[in-house]
C-alpha positions in Angstrom: 242.5 113.7 143.7 242.4 117.2 145.0 242.8 116.2 148.6 245.9 114.1 148.4 247.3 113.3 144.9 247.4 116.9 143.6 249.1 118.3 146.8 251.5 115.3 146.8 252.5 116.1 143.2 253.0 119.8 144.0 255.1 118.9 147.0 257.3 116.6 145.0 257.8 119.2 142.3 258.7 121.9 144.8 261.2 119.7 146.6 262.8 118.6 143.3 263.1 122.3 142.3 264.7 123.2 145.7 267.1 120.3 145.5 268.0 121.2 141.9 268.7 124.8 142.9 270.8 123.9 145.9 272.8 121.2 144.2 273.5 123.2 141.0 277.2 123.6 140.3 276.9 127.4 139.6 275.9 128.0 143.3 279.0 126.1 144.5 281.4 127.9 142.1 280.2 131.4 143.1 280.2 130.8 146.8 282.8 132.0 149.3 284.1 129.9 152.1 281.4 131.0 154.6 278.6 130.7 152.1 280.0 127.3 151.0 279.4 126.1 154.6 275.8 127.5 154.3 275.3 125.6 151.1 276.4 122.4 152.8 273.9 123.1 155.6 271.2 123.8 153.1 272.0 120.5 151.3 271.7 118.5 154.5 268.4 120.2 155.5 267.0 119.7 152.0 268.0 116.0 152.1 266.3 115.6 155.5 263.1 117.3 154.4 262.9 115.5 151.1 263.5 112.1 152.8 260.8 112.9 155.4 258.4 113.9 152.7 259.0 110.9 150.6 258.5 108.5 153.5 255.4 110.4 154.5 254.0 110.0 151.0 254.9 106.3 150.8 253.2 105.7 154.2 250.0 107.7 153.6 249.5 107.1 149.9 248.3 103.4 150.3 245.7 104.6 152.7 244.4 107.3 150.3 244.4 104.8 147.4 242.5 102.3 149.6 239.8 104.9 150.6 239.5 105.9 146.9 238.8 102.3 146.1 236.2 102.1 148.9 234.5 105.2 147.4 234.2 103.5 144.0 233.0 100.3 145.7 236.1 98.3 144.7 237.2 97.5 148.3 235.6 96.8 151.6 236.1 98.7 154.9 237.7 96.7 157.7 239.7 94.3 155.6 243.3 93.3 155.6 244.1 96.1 153.2 242.5 98.6 155.6 244.5 97.3 158.5 247.7 97.3 156.4 247.2 100.9 155.3 246.6 102.0 158.9 249.7 100.2 160.0 251.8 102.1 157.4 250.4 105.4 158.8 251.6 104.5 162.3 254.9 103.3 160.8 255.4 106.8 159.4 255.6 108.3 162.9 258.0 105.5 164.0 260.3 106.2 161.1 260.7 109.9 161.6 263.2 109.7 164.5 265.4 107.4 162.4 265.3 109.7 159.4 266.3 112.6 161.6 269.1 110.5 163.2 270.4 109.5 159.8 270.3 113.0 158.2 270.9 115.5 161.0 274.2 115.5 162.9 272.9 117.8 165.7 269.9 115.5 166.3 272.2 112.5 166.3 274.5 114.1 168.9 271.5 115.1 171.1 270.1 111.5 171.0 273.5 110.0 171.8 273.8 112.4 174.8 270.3 111.5 176.0 271.3 107.8 176.1 
């Protein structure tokens, strides 16, 4: 619980608070034209980071749940569940470039230029 679940809950709470602060309407009303652009950039970065964190948690959480079940003797090592959890971990690394491509215009432009 202290190794994964508690830190995951703290990360989710922090990202939710950051998103709430950035997307609050009072920030948008009080901003000038230049700071309005900064707010839009912050929103995009927050969206990218939150999306990456959620995908990370979704891919790693089954592995942590599985090993918690192994410690309690409710699952076996080297079963289909173990292989599936490991596949999700690898999938996380494969999904990150797509997340960045979908949420970051500079990354999208650089990838297009590379190809």
